[in-house]
C-alpha positions in Angstrom: 15.1 -3.3 6.4 16.8 0.0 6.3 15.0 3.1 7.5 13.9 5.7 4.9 12.6 9.0 6.0 9.4 10.5 4.7 6.6 8.2 6.0 4.7 8.7 9.2 1.6 7.3 10.9 -1.7 8.7 9.5 -3.9 10.9 11.6 -7.6 11.5 11.5 -7.1 14.7 9.6 -5.5 12.6 6.8 -8.6 10.5 6.1 -10.1 12.8 3.3 -6.7 12.9 1.5 -6.4 9.1 1.7 -9.9 8.6 0.3 -9.0 11.0 -2.6 -5.7 9.3 -3.3 -7.4 5.8 -3.3 -10.2 7.0 -5.5 -7.8 8.6 -8.0 -5.5 5.6 -8.1 -8.2 2.9 -8.1 -10.6 4.6 -10.4 -13.7 4.3 -8.1 -15.0 5.4 -4.8 -14.0 3.0 -2.0 -14.8 5.3 0.9 -16.3 2.4 2.9 -13.1 0.4 2.4 -11.0 3.3 3.5 -13.1 3.7 6.6 -12.7 0.0 7.4 -8.9 0.4 7.0 -8.9 3.4 9.4 -10.5 1.1 12.0 -8.7 -2.1 11.4 -5.2 -1.4 10.0 -2.1 0.7 10.7 -2.1 3.4 8.1 1.0 5.4 7.1 1.2 8.5 4.9 3.8 10.4 2.9 3.7 14.2 3.3 4.8 16.9 1.1 4.5 19.9 3.4 0.8 19.7 4.5 -0.3 17.7 1.5 -0.5 13.9 1.7 1.1 12.4 -1.4 0.8 8.7 -0.7 -0.5 6.1 1.8 -0.4 2.5 2.7 -2.2 0.2 5.2 -1.0 -2.8 7.1 -3.2 -5.3 8.8 -3.3 -8.8 10.2 -4.0 -11.3 7.5 -3.7 -15.1 7.3 -0.3 -16.2 8.5 0.9 -12.7 9.4 0.3 -9.3 7.9 -0.5 -7.8 4.5 0.4 -4.3 3.2 -2.2 -2.9 0.8 -3.5 -0.8 -0.7 -0.4 1.3 -1.2 -0.5 4.4 -3.4 2.8 6.3 -3.9 4.1 8.7 -6.6 7.3 6.7 -7.2 9.2 3.6 -6.1 11.3 5.3 -3.4 8.1 6.7 -1.8 6.5 3.3 -1.9 9.5 1.8 -0.3 9.4 4.4 2.5 5.8 3.4 3.2 6.7 -0.3 3.3 9.7 0.3 5.6 7.5 2.3 8.0 4.9 -0.4 8.2 7.2 -3.4 8.1 9.7 -2.3 10.7 7.9 -3.7 13.7 7.2 -7.0 11.8 10.8 -8.2 11.5 10.8 -12.0 11.2 7.1 -12.3 10.7 5.2 -13.3 7.5 4.5 -10.3 5.3 2.4 -10.2 2.1 2.1 -7.5 -0.6 0.0 -8.1 -3.6 1.9 -6.2 -6.2 1.4 -5.5 -9.9 3.6 -7.9 -11.7 6.5 -6.3 -13.7 6.3 -3.0 -11.8 9.6 -1.5 -10.8 8.3 -1.5 -7.2 7.9 -5.3 -7.3 11.5 -5.6 -8.5 12.8 -3.3 -5.7 11.1 -5.4 -3.0 13.2 -8.4 -4.0 16.4 -6.5 -3.0 15.1 -6.6 0.6 14.3 -10.3 0.8 10.7 -10.3 -0.3 10.3 -13.0 -3.0 7.4 -13.6 -5.4 5.0 -16.2 -4.3 1.8 -17.3 -5.9 0.6 -15.4 -9.0 -3.0 -14.4 -9.7 -4.5 -12.5 -12.6 -5.2 -8.8 -12.3 -8.8 -8.4 -13.5 -10.3 -5.3 -14.9 -13.5 -4.2 -16.7 -13.3 -2.3 -19.9 -10.2 -0.5 -21.2 -9.4 1.6 -18.1 -6.6 0.2 -16.0 -5.3 1.2 -12.6 -3.1 4.2 -12.2 0.7 3.6 -12.3 1.0 4.9 -8.7 -1.3 2.2 -7.3 1.6 0.0 -6.1 -0.2 -2.8 -4.1 -3.7 -4.1 -4.2 -5.9 -4.2 -1.2 -5.4 -7.9 -1.3 -7.0 -11.0 -2.7 -8.9 -11.6 0.5 -10.7 -8.9 2.4 -11.0 -10.4 5.9 
């Protein structure tokens, strides 16, 4: 995968911003989930000056690794996060649970990632996830 500038490893000072971004994108407080990610995943962020504008987490999962959640303001920012986290995983199984039909999902196919199994995206009520919520946490937690 090509290298795109802009993403870096998260630091402890980024945790509050990551919790806020996740809450705003997901529509609910998942602080406990974010805390779990800080302990069990590699987390990358996108910075705009001192502000964190996006984040993604990568962790071991099943046959390899999974990237998610991923929150980014646009497709190129999302790709920068993926490249940052995927670079050391060349040749290994990598899973991203993306929102079907999103431009980000289409962009991933240009770099060799292909759609696998499909599953429904469930929601309660009329509110749906924010458009900058690019990948789900994953279908399986552990």
